[in-house]
C-alpha positions, 0 to 999 in steps of 0.5 A: 452086395451080399449073397442071400445067405449073408443077409441075417437077422443080426445084420439086418437089426444092426443096420436098421439100428444104425440108420435109426439112431441117426434120426431117433433118440435123445437130442435127435430129430425124433425122441423115442416117444414121438417117433413111436407115436408117428409110426404107431409102434410101441415105444419099447419096440422102437427102443429095441430096434434102436439098440439092435435087439430085434429087427422090425418086420417089413411093414414096420420098417416101411412105416419107419421109412415113410417118416424118416429121410430117404437116406434111412431106407438107402442105408438098409437097401444098400445091403442087397445092392440097391444104392443111391449114395454108394456105387453097387460095384465098388461100394464107394460113395457116389457123389451124384445124388449128393450134388443134386441135393446140394444144388437144390438146397442152394437154389432154395436158399437163393430164392429165400434170400432174394428179399434179403431175409428168410421168413418163418415160412421159408425156414419151415420149407428149408429145415426138412431139406437141410436135415436130408442134406445133413443125413446124406453128407453124414453118409457120404463122409462116414463111409466111403469118402475118398481119402485123398479129398481134404475135408476141413474139420473132419477127422480121418 
C-alpha cells in the first residue's frame, strides 16, 4: 500500500493504462471504437488512457470498471491496499479468489457438458466467465506468483 503522497497522476495513468490494455485494443476483448461507444467516451480519450498520456476522471474510470471484468478495478484499487487478488500486507498474489473462480468455472462446465455437448446458449454463458478467469490468471501469474511452484509453459 502506498502513502497518499506517493499516489501521483503519472502512477495512476500508468496503472489505468496497464489494466486497460489487458482488455482494450486491437485483437482484444474490445477495440478502441467499440469500447469508446459502450463507455460513452471519445475514442481519442480512450486511446490516450491506454497509452498513459492522461488519467481518467473518477466517473470515467467507473464507467470503464462497469464494462470490464472486476480484475480491472482490482488492479488500480490495490495501490491503496484494497485488494482481492493480492495480500495487502505482503503484496503476494492471493489464490483464494482465483480458486473460487476456478471452482465456479468447473461447476459451470460440468453442468454444460452433462448432456455430452455444449450448445450456443451455454457457450454464451461460459465466455464472460472464461474471460474473467483468464484475467485473474494473468494477474496471478504476472506479478507475485510464488516462484517455487512450477507452472508449465510459463517462462520465469
